[in-house]
C-alpha positions as CSV (number, residue, x, y, z in Angstrom):
1,M,24.3,-74.8,31.4
2,T,24.7,-71.1,32.2
3,Y,21.9,-68.5,32.1
4,R,22.5,-64.8,31.8
5,T,20.1,-62.4,33.3
6,N,20.4,-58.8,34.4
7,S,21.8,-60.4,37.6
8,P,25.0,-62.4,38.0
9,I,25.5,-65.5,36.0
10,I,23.5,-68.5,37.3
11,T,24.7,-72.0,36.6
12,N,22.0,-74.6,36.1
13,K,23.0,-77.3,38.6
14,K,20.5,-79.8,39.8
15,I,19.5,-79.9,43.5
16,G,17.3,-82.9,43.6
17,A,14.5,-82.2,41.1
18,V,14.9,-78.4,41.2
19,S,17.7,-76.5,39.4
20,L,19.6,-73.5,40.8
21,S,18.1,-71.3,38.1
22,F,14.6,-72.2,39.3
23,V,15.6,-71.5,42.9
24,Y,16.9,-68.1,41.7
25,L,13.5,-67.4,40.3
26,L,11.9,-68.3,43.6
27,L,14.2,-66.0,45.5
28,R,13.7,-63.2,43.0
29,E,9.9,-63.5,43.2
30,Q,10.1,-63.5,47.0
31,N,12.3,-60.4,47.1
32,M,10.1,-58.4,44.7
33,S,7.1,-57.0,46.6
34,N,4.2,-56.1,44.5
35,E,4.4,-52.5,45.5
36,E,8.1,-52.3,44.6
37,S,7.7,-53.9,41.2
38,S,4.4,-52.2,40.2
39,V,5.3,-48.5,40.3
40,N,6.7,-48.2,36.8
41,T,5.1,-51.3,35.2
42,C,2.3,-51.9,32.8
43,C,0.9,-55.2,31.5
44,F,-1.1,-56.1,28.5
45,I,-4.0,-58.6,28.5
46,G,-6.5,-59.1,25.7
47,H,-8.6,-61.5,23.7
48,R,-6.9,-64.1,21.5
49,E,-8.5,-62.6,18.4
50,I,-9.0,-58.9,17.9
51,Q,-10.0,-56.5,15.2
52,E,-6.6,-55.0,14.3
53,T,-6.9,-51.5,12.8
54,E,-4.6,-48.6,12.2
55,E,-6.7,-46.6,14.6
56,L,-6.2,-49.3,17.3
57,K,-2.4,-49.3,16.7
58,E,-2.2,-45.5,17.0
59,K,-4.3,-45.6,20.2
60,I,-2.0,-48.2,21.7
61,Y,1.1,-46.3,20.7
62,S,-0.4,-43.1,22.2
63,V,-1.4,-44.7,25.5
64,I,2.1,-46.3,25.8
65,E,3.9,-43.0,25.1
66,N,1.6,-41.2,27.6
67,L,2.5,-43.7,30.3
68,I,6.2,-43.4,29.6
69,L,6.2,-39.6,29.6
70,N,3.6,-38.8,32.2
71,K,3.6,-41.8,34.6
72,N,7.3,-42.8,34.3
73,V,6.4,-46.3,33.1
74,D,9.5,-48.1,31.9
75,T,8.7,-51.8,32.2
76,F,6.1,-53.6,30.0
77,L,5.0,-57.2,30.8
78,F,3.8,-59.5,28.0
79,G,2.1,-62.8,28.0
80,S,1.4,-64.9,25.0
81,K,-1.5,-66.6,23.1
82,S,-3.1,-63.3,22.3
83,C,-3.3,-61.2,19.1
84,F,-3.6,-58.2,21.4
85,N,-0.3,-59.1,23.2
86,S,1.4,-59.3,19.8
87,L,0.0,-56.0,18.6
88,C,1.1,-54.3,21.9
89,Y,4.6,-55.9,21.6
90,E,4.9,-54.4,18.1
91,Q,4.0,-50.9,19.4
92,V,6.3,-51.1,22.4
93,T,9.1,-52.3,20.2
94,K,8.4,-49.4,17.8
95,I,8.4,-46.9,20.7
96,K,11.5,-48.3,22.2
97,E,13.4,-46.8,19.3
98,K,12.4,-43.4,20.7
99,Y,12.7,-44.4,24.4
100,P,15.5,-47.0,24.6
101,H,15.4,-47.2,28.4
102,I,12.1,-49.1,28.4
103,K,12.1,-52.8,29.1
104,R,10.0,-55.6,27.5
105,I,9.6,-58.6,29.8
106,Y,8.1,-61.9,28.6
107,V,6.2,-63.6,31.4
108,R,6.2,-67.3,30.7
109,A,3.2,-69.5,31.6
110,E,5.0,-72.6,30.4
111,F,8.5,-74.0,30.9
112,P,9.6,-73.1,34.4
113,E,13.1,-74.0,33.3
114,I,14.4,-73.2,29.9
115,N,17.6,-74.1,28.3
116,E,20.2,-71.6,27.2
117,S,19.2,-71.8,23.5
118,Y,15.5,-70.9,24.3
119,Q,16.5,-68.2,26.7
120,K,18.9,-66.7,24.0
121,F,16.0,-66.9,21.5
122,L,13.6,-65.0,23.9
123,L,16.2,-62.4,24.8
124,Q,16.5,-61.4,21.2
125,S,13.0,-59.9,21.5
126,Y,12.8,-59.1,25.2
127,E,15.1,-57.6,27.7
128,E,14.1,-60.2,30.3
129,T,12.0,-63.3,30.8
130,Y,10.7,-65.1,33.8
131,Y,8.3,-67.9,34.7
132,S,5.4,-66.9,36.9
133,L,5.6,-68.9,40.1
134,K,1.8,-68.6,40.4
135,A,1.7,-70.9,37.4
136,V,3.5,-73.8,39.1
137,N,1.0,-76.7,39.4
138,A,-1.9,-74.5,38.2
139,G,-3.0,-77.0,35.6
140,K,-5.6,-75.6,33.2
141,A,-5.5,-72.3,35.1
142,V,-1.9,-71.7,34.1
143,Y,-2.7,-68.6,32.0
144,V,-5.1,-67.2,34.5
145,E,-2.4,-67.4,37.2
146,R,0.2,-66.0,34.9
147,N,-2.1,-63.0,34.1
148,R,-2.8,-62.5,37.8
149,D,1.0,-62.4,38.4
150,M,1.4,-59.8,35.7
151,I,-1.5,-57.7,37.1
152,N,0.0,-57.9,40.6
153,K,3.3,-56.6,39.3
154,S,1.8,-53.8,37.4
155,K,0.4,-50.4,38.3
156,F,-1.2,-50.0,34.9
157,C,-3.1,-52.7,32.9
158,I,-4.0,-52.1,29.3
159,I,-6.8,-54.6,28.6
160,Y,-8.5,-55.2,25.3
161,F,-11.9,-56.4,26.4
162,Q,-15.2,-56.7,24.6
163,K,-18.3,-58.1,26.3
164,D,-19.7,-59.4,23.1
165,Y,-16.5,-61.5,22.5
166,L,-17.0,-63.8,25.5
167,P,-16.8,-67.5,24.5
168,E,-19.9,-69.6,25.0
169,N,-18.3,-72.9,26.0
170,R,-15.7,-71.7,28.5
171,K,-14.7,-68.9,30.7
172,S,-12.9,-65.9,29.2
173,G,-9.4,-65.5,30.5
174,T,-9.5,-61.8,29.6
175,K,-12.7,-61.4,31.6
176,I,-11.2,-63.2,34.6
177,A,-8.1,-60.9,34.3
178,F,-10.2,-57.8,33.9
179,D,-12.3,-58.6,37.0
180,Y,-9.1,-59.4,38.9
181,A,-7.5,-56.0,37.9
182,I,-10.6,-54.2,39.1
183,K,-10.5,-56.2,42.4
184,K,-6.8,-55.2,42.9
185,N,-7.6,-51.5,42.2
186,K,-5.2,-51.2,39.3
187,N,-5.2,-48.3,36.8
188,I,-7.0,-50.0,33.9
189,I,-7.0,-48.7,30.4
190,V,-9.7,-50.5,28.4
191,L,-9.5,-50.8,24.6
192,P,-10.7,-50.8,21.9
């Protein structure tokens, strides 16, 4: 199988249990220092369920446009499993009509290797996708590690966080990500 990325074509040949495409991801991750990749990058992290309002949509749109115009942000990282991510994706896609140079990147927490069909499907909606190497062998913490990877690669983090939303029977992934972004001294925009 062949994978197309923004780089040269990569052929999926097996080397033991690891394919060349996965080796490419490893090399790419190692070559991208956090400082290099974070300058013009913003990630979105938020609760699985949110109160979606027109006011929130307008605020997200406004924040994104401000980052593009005043902070030269051109790359937006998205995870999954969150209504907030979906809402932000909609707003970035809408604003991309006005600023076609911006990139939407889907950061996978599952499927380190994907077949050509799935990659083609993802690239209909995103300009790029990659698997977070921090998620390898992370077990139940796979989404926590993926979020940390997104935060590390971002200068700006737009986080939908409400203290009263915190689950009772488990840790909140959003809270863990929020605390990590603070620890990493990221520029955090908290919504709602």
